[in-house]
PDB file of N, CA, C and O in Angstrom:
ATOM      1  N   MET A   1       0.858  -1.201   0.079  1.00  0.00           N
ATOM      2  CA  MET A   1      -0.046  -0.013  -0.018  1.00  0.00           C
ATOM      3  C   MET A   1       0.919   1.255  -0.011  1.00  0.00           C
ATOM      4  O   MET A   1       1.875   1.366   0.757  1.00  0.00           O
ATOM      5  N   ASN A   2       0.561   2.153  -0.923  1.00  0.00           N
ATOM      6  CA  ASN A   2       1.491   3.312  -0.957  1.00  0.00           C
ATOM      7  C   ASN A   2       1.005   4.435   0.094  1.00  0.00           C
ATOM      8  O   ASN A   2      -0.120   4.454   0.594  1.00  0.00           O
ATOM      9  N   PRO A   3       1.952   5.296   0.328  1.00  0.00           N
ATOM     10  CA  PRO A   3       1.629   6.390   1.297  1.00  0.00           C
ATOM     11  C   PRO A   3       0.469   7.243   0.853  1.00  0.00           C
ATOM     12  O   PRO A   3      -0.345   7.650   1.681  1.00  0.00           O
ATOM     13  N   GLU A   4       0.368   7.529  -0.439  1.00  0.00           N
ATOM     14  CA  GLU A   4      -0.658   8.502  -0.964  1.00  0.00           C
ATOM     15  C   GLU A   4      -2.052   7.875  -0.631  1.00  0.00           C
ATOM     16  O   GLU A   4      -2.998   8.574  -0.270  1.00  0.00           O
ATOM     17  N   LYS A   5      -2.123   6.555  -0.770  1.00  0.00           N
ATOM     18  CA  LYS A   5      -3.355   6.011  -0.572  1.00  0.00           C
ATOM     19  C   LYS A   5      -3.824   6.073   0.968  1.00  0.00           C
ATOM     20  O   LYS A   5      -4.978   6.283   1.340  1.00  0.00           O
ATOM     21  N   LEU A   6      -2.738   5.855   1.764  1.00  0.00           N
ATOM     22  CA  LEU A   6      -2.967   6.119   3.193  1.00  0.00           C
ATOM     23  C   LEU A   6      -3.580   7.313   3.664  1.00  0.00           C
ATOM     24  O   LEU A   6      -4.392   7.317   4.589  1.00  0.00           O
ATOM     25  N   LYS A   7      -3.171   8.424   2.987  1.00  0.00           N
ATOM     26  CA  LYS A   7      -3.591   9.890   3.292  1.00  0.00           C
ATOM     27  C   LYS A   7      -4.943   9.994   2.824  1.00  0.00           C
ATOM     28  O   LYS A   7      -5.714  10.719   3.452  1.00  0.00           O
ATOM     29  N   GLN A   8      -5.341   9.371   1.805  1.00  0.00           N
ATOM     30  CA  GLN A   8      -6.791   9.437   1.187  1.00  0.00           C
ATOM     31  C   GLN A   8      -7.843   8.868   2.117  1.00  0.00           C
ATOM     32  O   GLN A   8      -8.934   9.407   2.302  1.00  0.00           O
ATOM     33  N   VAL A   9      -7.422   7.681   2.722  1.00  0.00           N
ATOM     34  CA  VAL A   9      -8.437   7.063   3.548  1.00  0.00           C
ATOM     35  C   VAL A   9      -8.561   7.734   4.911  1.00  0.00           C
ATOM     36  O   VAL A   9      -7.551   8.046   5.543  1.00  0.00           O
ATOM     37  N   GLN A  10      -9.790   7.958   5.366  1.00  0.00           N
ATOM     38  CA  GLN A  10      -9.908   8.619   6.572  1.00  0.00           C
ATOM     39  C   GLN A  10     -10.164   7.772   7.780  1.00  0.00           C
ATOM     40  O   GLN A  10      -9.847   8.140   8.911  1.00  0.00           O
ATOM     41  N   ASP A  11     -10.775   6.571   7.503  1.00  0.00           N
ATOM     42  CA  ASP A  11     -11.101   5.731   8.768  1.00  0.00           C
ATOM     43  C   ASP A  11      -9.892   4.847   8.980  1.00  0.00           C
ATOM     44  O   ASP A  11      -9.470   4.065   8.129  1.00  0.00           O
ATOM     45  N   PRO A  12      -9.317   5.048  10.295  1.00  0.00           N
ATOM     46  CA  PRO A  12      -8.185   4.163  10.707  1.00  0.00           C
ATOM     47  C   PRO A  12      -8.357   2.745  10.672  1.00  0.00           C
ATOM     48  O   PRO A  12      -7.403   1.989  10.488  1.00  0.00           O
ATOM     49  N   SER A  13      -9.613   2.324  10.853  1.00  0.00           N
ATOM     50  CA  SER A  13      -9.804   0.744  10.993  1.00  0.00           C
ATOM     51  C   SER A  13      -9.620   0.295   9.501  1.00  0.00           C
ATOM     52  O   SER A  13      -8.996  -0.745   9.290  1.00  0.00           O
ATOM     53  N   VAL A  14     -10.113   0.998   8.490  1.00  0.00           N
ATOM     54  CA  VAL A  14      -9.853   0.546   7.179  1.00  0.00           C
ATOM     55  C   VAL A  14      -8.366   0.420   6.779  1.00  0.00           C
ATOM     56  O   VAL A  14      -7.941  -0.550   6.151  1.00  0.00           O
ATOM     57  N   VAL A  15      -7.603   1.453   7.176  1.00  0.00           N
ATOM     58  CA  VAL A  15      -6.139   1.379   6.950  1.00  0.00           C
ATOM     59  C   VAL A  15      -5.624   0.238   7.662  1.00  0.00           C
ATOM     60  O   VAL A  15      -4.814  -0.488   7.086  1.00  0.00           O
ATOM     61  N   GLU A  16      -6.019  -0.036   8.941  1.00  0.00           N
ATOM     62  CA  GLU A  16      -5.386  -1.081   9.668  1.00  0.00           C
ATOM     63  C   GLU A  16      -5.803  -2.565   8.970  1.00  0.00           C
ATOM     64  O   GLU A  16      -4.963  -3.460   8.867  1.00  0.00           O
ATOM     65  N   LYS A  17      -6.958  -2.695   8.582  1.00  0.00           N
ATOM     66  CA  LYS A  17      -7.427  -3.957   7.779  1.00  0.00           C
ATOM     67  C   LYS A  17      -6.492  -4.108   6.586  1.00  0.00           C
ATOM     68  O   LYS A  17      -5.912  -5.179   6.403  1.00  0.00           O
ATOM     69  N   GLU A  18      -6.321  -3.030   5.738  1.00  0.00           N
ATOM     70  CA  GLU A  18      -5.551  -3.191   4.594  1.00  0.00           C
ATOM     71  C   GLU A  18      -4.064  -3.566   4.854  1.00  0.00           C
ATOM     72  O   GLU A  18      -3.399  -4.287   4.109  1.00  0.00           O
ATOM     73  N   LEU A  19      -3.600  -2.955   6.069  1.00  0.00           N
ATOM     74  CA  LEU A  19      -2.170  -3.273   6.339  1.00  0.00           C
ATOM     75  C   LEU A  19      -2.054  -4.770   6.867  1.00  0.00           C
ATOM     76  O   LEU A  19      -1.094  -5.493   6.598  1.00  0.00           O
ATOM     77  N   LEU A  20      -3.124  -5.148   7.639  1.00  0.00           N
ATOM     78  CA  LEU A  20      -3.117  -6.514   8.105  1.00  0.00           C
ATOM     79  C   LEU A  20      -3.193  -7.522   6.947  1.00  0.00           C
ATOM     80  O   LEU A  20      -2.583  -8.589   7.007  1.00  0.00           O
ATOM     81  N   ASP A  21      -3.968  -7.165   5.862  1.00  0.00           N
ATOM     82  CA  ASP A  21      -3.948  -7.936   4.627  1.00  0.00           C
ATOM     83  C   ASP A  21      -2.552  -8.049   4.018  1.00  0.00           C
ATOM     84  O   ASP A  21      -2.167  -9.120   3.551  1.00  0.00           O
ATOM     85  N   VAL A  22      -1.841  -7.025   4.019  1.00  0.00           N
ATOM     86  CA  VAL A  22      -0.370  -6.963   3.556  1.00  0.00           C
ATOM     87  C   VAL A  22       0.381  -8.011   4.353  1.00  0.00           C
ATOM     88  O   VAL A  22       0.992  -8.932   3.810  1.00  0.00           O
ATOM     89  N   VAL A  23       0.311  -7.835   5.652  1.00  0.00           N
ATOM     90  CA  VAL A  23       1.017  -8.680   6.604  1.00  0.00           C
ATOM     91  C   VAL A  23       0.789 -10.092   6.385  1.00  0.00           C
ATOM     92  O   VAL A  23       1.750 -10.857   6.306  1.00  0.00           O
ATOM     93  N   LEU A  24      -0.510 -10.537   6.272  1.00  0.00           N
ATOM     94  CA  LEU A  24      -0.894 -11.837   6.133  1.00  0.00           C
ATOM     95  C   LEU A  24      -0.574 -12.379   4.716  1.00  0.00           C
ATOM     96  O   LEU A  24      -0.385 -13.582   4.533  1.00  0.00           O
ATOM     97  N   GLY A  25      -0.521 -11.501   3.758  1.00  0.00           N
ATOM     98  CA  GLY A  25      -0.120 -11.915   2.405  1.00  0.00           C
ATOM     99  C   GLY A  25       1.313 -12.317   2.443  1.00  0.00           C
ATOM    100  O   GLY A  25       1.666 -13.296   1.787  1.00  0.00           O
ATOM    101  N   VAL A  26       2.152 -11.656   3.145  1.00  0.00           N
ATOM    102  CA  VAL A  26       3.640 -12.010   3.129  1.00  0.00           C
ATOM    103  C   VAL A  26       3.807 -13.206   4.051  1.00  0.00           C
ATOM    104  O   VAL A  26       4.532 -14.145   3.722  1.00  0.00           O
ATOM    105  N   ALA A  27       3.140 -13.181   5.215  1.00  0.00           N
ATOM    106  CA  ALA A  27       3.400 -14.268   6.261  1.00  0.00           C
ATOM    107  C   ALA A  27       2.778 -15.669   5.737  1.00  0.00           C
ATOM    108  O   ALA A  27       3.338 -16.740   5.970  1.00  0.00           O
ATOM    109  N   GLY A  28       1.708 -15.577   5.090  1.00  0.00           N
ATOM    110  CA  GLY A  28       1.120 -16.905   4.620  1.00  0.00           C
ATOM    111  C   GLY A  28       0.704 -17.697   5.864  1.00  0.00           C
ATOM    112  O   GLY A  28       0.075 -17.214   6.806  1.00  0.00           O
ATOM    113  N   ASP A  29       1.114 -18.937   5.767  1.00  0.00           N
ATOM    114  CA  ASP A  29       0.924 -19.815   7.044  1.00  0.00           C
ATOM    115  C   ASP A  29       2.103 -19.817   7.910  1.00  0.00           C
ATOM    116  O   ASP A  29       2.036 -20.476   8.947  1.00  0.00           O
ATOM    117  N   ASP A  30       3.192 -19.164   7.628  1.00  0.00           N
ATOM    118  CA  ASP A  30       4.392 -19.184   8.519  1.00  0.00           C
ATOM    119  C   ASP A  30       4.374 -18.086   9.470  1.00  0.00           C
ATOM    120  O   ASP A  30       4.516 -16.934   9.060  1.00  0.00           O
ATOM    121  N   GLY A  31       4.207 -18.348  10.746  1.00  0.00           N
ATOM    122  CA  GLY A  31       4.146 -17.342  11.859  1.00  0.00           C
ATOM    123  C   GLY A  31       5.502 -16.630  12.014  1.00  0.00           C
ATOM    124  O   GLY A  31       5.530 -15.539  12.583  1.00  0.00           O
ATOM    125  N   ASN A  32       6.553 -17.156  11.567  1.00  0.00           N
ATOM    126  CA  ASN A  32       7.740 -16.653  11.676  1.00  0.00           C
ATOM    127  C   ASN A  32       7.958 -15.447  10.577  1.00  0.00           C
ATOM    128  O   ASN A  32       8.844 -14.611  10.756  1.00  0.00           O
ATOM    129  N   MET A  33       7.227 -15.419   9.608  1.00  0.00           N
ATOM    130  CA  MET A  33       7.357 -14.250   8.602  1.00  0.00           C
ATOM    131  C   MET A  33       6.432 -13.088   8.909  1.00  0.00           C
ATOM    132  O   MET A  33       6.377 -12.169   8.092  1.00  0.00           O
ATOM    133  N   ILE A  34       5.673 -13.045  10.054  1.00  0.00           N
ATOM    134  CA  ILE A  34       4.890 -11.943  10.401  1.00  0.00           C
ATOM    135  C   ILE A  34       5.670 -10.642  10.461  1.00  0.00           C
ATOM    136  O   ILE A  34       5.228  -9.571  10.047  1.00  0.00           O
ATOM    137  N   ARG A  35       6.963 -10.832  11.053  1.00  0.00           N
ATOM    138  CA  ARG A  35       7.804  -9.649  11.192  1.00  0.00           C
ATOM    139  C   ARG A  35       8.100  -9.079   9.836  1.00  0.00           C
ATOM    140  O   ARG A  35       8.062  -7.863   9.649  1.00  0.00           O
ATOM    141  N   GLU A  36       8.397  -9.942   8.880  1.00  0.00           N
ATOM    142  CA  GLU A  36       8.704  -9.408   7.561  1.00  0.00           C
ATOM    143  C   GLU A  36       7.492  -8.666   6.908  1.00  0.00           C
ATOM    144  O   GLU A  36       7.615  -7.618   6.273  1.00  0.00           O
ATOM    145  N   GLY A  37       6.337  -9.298   7.123  1.00  0.00           N
ATOM    146  CA  GLY A  37       5.155  -8.661   6.700  1.00  0.00           C
ATOM    147  C   GLY A  37       4.905  -7.208   7.202  1.00  0.00           C
ATOM    148  O   GLY A  37       4.609  -6.261   6.472  1.00  0.00           O
ATOM    149  N   VAL A  38       5.070  -7.167   8.573  1.00  0.00           N
ATOM    150  CA  VAL A  38       4.879  -5.873   9.218  1.00  0.00           C
ATOM    151  C   VAL A  38       5.832  -4.862   8.634  1.00  0.00           C
ATOM    152  O   VAL A  38       5.432  -3.736   8.339  1.00  0.00           O
ATOM    153  N   ILE A  39       7.130  -5.253   8.452  1.00  0.00           N
ATOM    154  CA  ILE A  39       8.117  -4.323   7.923  1.00  0.00           C
ATOM    155  C   ILE A  39       7.618  -3.828   6.544  1.00  0.00           C
ATOM    156  O   ILE A  39       7.641  -2.619   6.316  1.00  0.00           O
ATOM    157  N   LYS A  40       7.209  -4.620   5.697  1.00  0.00           N
ATOM    158  CA  LYS A  40       6.717  -4.294   4.368  1.00  0.00           C
ATOM    159  C   LYS A  40       5.422  -3.383   4.467  1.00  0.00           C
ATOM    160  O   LYS A  40       5.296  -2.424   3.705  1.00  0.00           O
ATOM    161  N   ALA A  41       4.554  -3.667   5.327  1.00  0.00           N
ATOM    162  CA  ALA A  41       3.351  -2.976   5.501  1.00  0.00           C
ATOM    163  C   ALA A  41       3.621  -1.480   5.917  1.00  0.00           C
ATOM    164  O   ALA A  41       2.948  -0.560   5.453  1.00  0.00           O
ATOM    165  N   LEU A  42       4.579  -1.303   6.760  1.00  0.00           N
ATOM    166  CA  LEU A  42       4.884   0.006   7.400  1.00  0.00           C
ATOM    167  C   LEU A  42       5.851   0.820   6.730  1.00  0.00           C
ATOM    168  O   LEU A  42       6.309   1.822   7.278  1.00  0.00           O
ATOM    169  N   ARG A  43       6.225   0.425   5.475  1.00  0.00           N
ATOM    170  CA  ARG A  43       7.295   1.208   4.719  1.00  0.00           C
ATOM    171  C   ARG A  43       6.967   2.614   4.546  1.00  0.00           C
ATOM    172  O   ARG A  43       7.854   3.441   4.760  1.00  0.00           O
ATOM    173  N   GLY A  44       5.723   3.021   4.159  1.00  0.00           N
ATOM    174  CA  GLY A  44       5.519   4.443   3.908  1.00  0.00           C
ATOM    175  C   GLY A  44       5.074   5.321   5.099  1.00  0.00           C
ATOM    176  O   GLY A  44       4.694   6.472   4.885  1.00  0.00           O
ATOM    177  N   ILE A  45       5.109   4.816   6.332  1.00  0.00           N
ATOM    178  CA  ILE A  45       4.601   5.531   7.520  1.00  0.00           C
ATOM    179  C   ILE A  45       5.850   6.054   8.240  1.00  0.00           C
ATOM    180  O   ILE A  45       6.757   5.326   8.644  1.00  0.00           O
ATOM    181  N   ASP A  46       5.809   7.330   8.353  1.00  0.00           N
ATOM    182  CA  ASP A  46       7.135   7.973   8.990  1.00  0.00           C
ATOM    183  C   ASP A  46       6.885   8.401  10.365  1.00  0.00           C
ATOM    184  O   ASP A  46       7.879   8.642  11.050  1.00  0.00           O
ATOM    185  N   ASP A  47       5.645   8.547  10.921  1.00  0.00           N
ATOM    186  CA  ASP A  47       5.420   8.906  12.279  1.00  0.00           C
ATOM    187  C   ASP A  47       5.887   7.789  13.214  1.00  0.00           C
ATOM    188  O   ASP A  47       5.429   6.652  13.098  1.00  0.00           O
ATOM    189  N   LYS A  48       6.777   8.100  14.122  1.00  0.00           N
ATOM    190  CA  LYS A  48       7.351   7.087  14.990  1.00  0.00           C
ATOM    191  C   LYS A  48       6.350   6.500  15.908  1.00  0.00           C
ATOM    192  O   LYS A  48       6.350   5.285  16.105  1.00  0.00           O
ATOM    193  N   ALA A  49       5.531   7.253  16.458  1.00  0.00           N
ATOM    194  CA  ALA A  49       4.421   6.803  17.361  1.00  0.00           C
ATOM    195  C   ALA A  49       3.443   5.904  16.771  1.00  0.00           C
ATOM    196  O   ALA A  49       3.001   4.900  17.329  1.00  0.00           O
ATOM    197  N   ARG A  50       3.084   6.379  15.445  1.00  0.00           N
ATOM    198  CA  ARG A  50       2.050   5.613  14.678  1.00  0.00           C
ATOM    199  C   ARG A  50       2.688   4.255  14.240  1.00  0.00           C
ATOM    200  O   ARG A  50       2.001   3.234  14.234  1.00  0.00           O
ATOM    201  N   ARG A  51       3.913   4.247  13.898  1.00  0.00           N
ATOM    202  CA  ARG A  51       4.610   2.992  13.422  1.00  0.00           C
ATOM    203  C   ARG A  51       4.636   2.088  14.591  1.00  0.00           C
ATOM    204  O   ARG A  51       4.262   0.928  14.419  1.00  0.00           O
ATOM    205  N   THR A  52       5.027   2.470  15.751  1.00  0.00           N
ATOM    206  CA  THR A  52       5.141   1.647  17.016  1.00  0.00           C
ATOM    207  C   THR A  52       3.778   0.985  17.385  1.00  0.00           C
ATOM    208  O   THR A  52       3.674  -0.195  17.720  1.00  0.00           O
ATOM    209  N   TYR A  53       2.671   1.933  17.279  1.00  0.00           N
ATOM    210  CA  TYR A  53       1.377   1.403  17.555  1.00  0.00           C
ATOM    211  C   TYR A  53       0.884   0.440  16.511  1.00  0.00           C
ATOM    212  O   TYR A  53       0.228  -0.535  16.879  1.00  0.00           O
ATOM    213  N   LEU A  54       1.146   0.634  15.236  1.00  0.00           N
ATOM    214  CA  LEU A  54       0.844  -0.244  14.226  1.00  0.00           C
ATOM    215  C   LEU A  54       1.571  -1.622  14.252  1.00  0.00           C
ATOM    216  O   LEU A  54       1.014  -2.688  13.992  1.00  0.00           O
ATOM    217  N   TRP A  55       2.959  -1.465  14.618  1.00  0.00           N
ATOM    218  CA  TRP A  55       3.707  -2.647  14.694  1.00  0.00           C
ATOM    219  C   TRP A  55       3.194  -3.623  15.724  1.00  0.00           C
ATOM    220  O   TRP A  55       3.078  -4.825  15.488  1.00  0.00           O
ATOM    221  N   ASN A  56       2.880  -3.038  16.917  1.00  0.00           N
ATOM    222  CA  ASN A  56       2.339  -3.967  17.968  1.00  0.00           C
ATOM    223  C   ASN A  56       0.923  -4.481  17.699  1.00  0.00           C
ATOM    224  O   ASN A  56       0.558  -5.574  18.133  1.00  0.00           O
ATOM    225  N   GLU A  57       0.116  -3.666  16.965  1.00  0.00           N
ATOM    226  CA  GLU A  57      -1.193  -4.059  16.782  1.00  0.00           C
ATOM    227  C   GLU A  57      -1.211  -5.137  15.661  1.00  0.00           C
ATOM    228  O   GLU A  57      -1.828  -6.192  15.810  1.00  0.00           O
ATOM    229  N   LEU A  58      -0.522  -4.839  14.548  1.00  0.00           N
ATOM    230  CA  LEU A  58      -0.477  -5.738  13.442  1.00  0.00           C
ATOM    231  C   LEU A  58       0.173  -7.102  13.726  1.00  0.00           C
ATOM    232  O   LEU A  58      -0.186  -8.141  13.171  1.00  0.00           O
ATOM    233  N   THR A  59       1.172  -7.014  14.646  1.00  0.00           N
ATOM    234  CA  THR A  59       1.763  -8.379  15.107  1.00  0.00           C
ATOM    235  C   THR A  59       0.669  -9.102  15.821  1.00  0.00           C
ATOM    236  O   THR A  59       0.376 -10.249  15.486  1.00  0.00           O
ATOM    237  N   ARG A  60       0.011  -8.441  16.856  1.00  0.00           N
ATOM    238  CA  ARG A  60      -1.097  -9.187  17.620  1.00  0.00           C
ATOM    239  C   ARG A  60      -2.021  -9.767  16.832  1.00  0.00           C
ATOM    240  O   ARG A  60      -2.307 -10.956  16.975  1.00  0.00           O
ATOM    241  N   ARG A  61      -2.618  -8.956  15.867  1.00  0.00           N
ATOM    242  CA  ARG A  61      -3.785  -9.319  15.028  1.00  0.00           C
ATOM    243  C   ARG A  61      -3.349 -10.632  14.095  1.00  0.00           C
ATOM    244  O   ARG A  61      -4.008 -11.661  13.948  1.00  0.00           O
ATOM    245  N   ALA A  62      -2.210 -10.347  13.577  1.00  0.00           N
ATOM    246  CA  ALA A  62      -1.749 -11.389  12.518  1.00  0.00           C
ATOM    247  C   ALA A  62      -1.580 -12.732  13.260  1.00  0.00           C
ATOM    248  O   ALA A  62      -2.024 -13.776  12.783  1.00  0.00           O
ATOM    249  N   THR A  63      -0.945 -12.680  14.409  1.00  0.00           N
ATOM    250  CA  THR A  63      -0.696 -13.924  15.274  1.00  0.00           C
ATOM    251  C   THR A  63      -2.054 -14.488  15.609  1.00  0.00           C
ATOM    252  O   THR A  63      -2.206 -15.705  15.502  1.00  0.00           O
ATOM    253  N   GLU A  64      -3.023 -13.755  15.991  1.00  0.00           N
ATOM    254  CA  GLU A  64      -4.319 -14.234  16.251  1.00  0.00           C
ATOM    255  C   GLU A  64      -5.012 -14.856  15.056  1.00  0.00           C
ATOM    256  O   GLU A  64      -5.638 -15.912  15.150  1.00  0.00           O
ATOM    257  N   LYS A  65      -4.881 -14.164  13.913  1.00  0.00           N
ATOM    258  CA  LYS A  65      -5.526 -14.775  12.750  1.00  0.00           C
ATOM    259  C   LYS A  65      -4.869 -16.052  12.365  1.00  0.00           C
ATOM    260  O   LYS A  65      -5.567 -17.005  12.018  1.00  0.00           O
ATOM    261  N   LEU A  66      -3.557 -16.136  12.402  1.00  0.00           N
ATOM    262  CA  LEU A  66      -2.896 -17.451  12.131  1.00  0.00           C
ATOM    263  C   LEU A  66      -3.341 -18.501  13.150  1.00  0.00           C
ATOM    264  O   LEU A  66      -3.557 -19.652  12.770  1.00  0.00           O
ATOM    265  N   ARG A  67      -3.474 -18.175  14.321  1.00  0.00           N
ATOM    266  CA  ARG A  67      -3.908 -19.115  15.388  1.00  0.00           C
ATOM    267  C   ARG A  67      -5.258 -19.566  15.112  1.00  0.00           C
ATOM    268  O   ARG A  67      -5.495 -20.770  15.213  1.00  0.00           O
ATOM    269  N   GLN A  68      -6.199 -18.734  14.767  1.00  0.00           N
ATOM    270  CA  GLN A  68      -7.590 -19.057  14.362  1.00  0.00           C
ATOM    271  C   GLN A  68      -7.790 -20.017  13.214  1.00  0.00           C
ATOM    272  O   GLN A  68      -8.667 -20.880  13.163  1.00  0.00           O
ATOM    273  N   ALA A  69      -6.798 -19.744  12.225  1.00  0.00           N
ATOM    274  CA  ALA A  69      -6.808 -20.483  10.975  1.00  0.00           C
ATOM    275  C   ALA A  69      -6.338 -21.902  11.209  1.00  0.00           C
ATOM    276  O   ALA A  69      -6.869 -22.844  10.623  1.00  0.00           O
ATOM    277  N   ARG A  70      -5.260 -22.068  12.137  1.00  0.00           N
ATOM    278  CA  ARG A  70      -4.845 -23.352  12.493  1.00  0.00           C
ATOM    279  C   ARG A  70      -5.786 -24.097  13.270  1.00  0.00           C
ATOM    280  O   ARG A  70      -5.966 -25.302  13.093  1.00  0.00           O
ATOM    281  N   ARG A  71      -6.467 -23.331  14.231  1.00  0.00           N
ATOM    282  CA  ARG A  71      -7.515 -24.078  14.922  1.00  0.00           C
ATOM    283  C   ARG A  71      -8.737 -24.558  14.141  1.00  0.00           C
ATOM    284  O   ARG A  71      -9.369 -25.571  14.442  1.00  0.00           O
ATOM    285  N   LYS A  72      -9.020 -23.753  13.117  1.00  0.00           N
ATOM    286  CA  LYS A  72     -10.213 -24.071  12.253  1.00  0.00           C
ATOM    287  C   LYS A  72      -9.799 -25.225  11.409  1.00  0.00           C
ATOM    288  O   LYS A  72     -10.642 -26.083  11.153  1.00  0.00           O
ATOM    289  N   ALA A  73      -8.561 -25.335  10.943  1.00  0.00           N
ATOM    290  CA  ALA A  73      -8.089 -26.317  10.013  1.00  0.00           C
ATOM    291  C   ALA A  73      -8.108 -27.654  10.760  1.00  0.00           C
ATOM    292  O   ALA A  73      -8.451 -28.699  10.206  1.00  0.00           O
ATOM    293  N   ALA A  74      -7.720 -27.579  12.062  1.00  0.00           N
ATOM    294  CA  ALA A  74      -7.577 -28.849  12.856  1.00  0.00           C
ATOM    295  C   ALA A  74      -8.942 -29.499  13.182  1.00  0.00           C
ATOM    296  O   ALA A  74      -8.998 -30.684  13.511  1.00  0.00           O
ATOM    297  N   VAL A  75     -10.078 -28.694  13.086  1.00  0.00           N
ATOM    298  CA  VAL A  75     -11.359 -29.243  13.399  1.00  0.00           C
ATOM    299  C   VAL A  75     -11.934 -29.932  12.267  1.00  0.00           C
ATOM    300  O   VAL A  75     -13.039 -30.466  12.364  1.00  0.00           O
TER     301      VAL A  75
END
């Protein structure tokens, strides 16, 4: 996602969902790749506080999504 598109979108939850999609796209089924996905998703964001918040939030949400997918696949 490019930085210009981030500025156009007003709703922060929409931005976070799109960034989470980027993270999960990079990570796939591998929980060890979440960090690489977060790095890719946060490339255009310069605000240090925003980056820290999104880093923690995206890591938590991506981990939970992968955990849910594994739990669903096991059933």
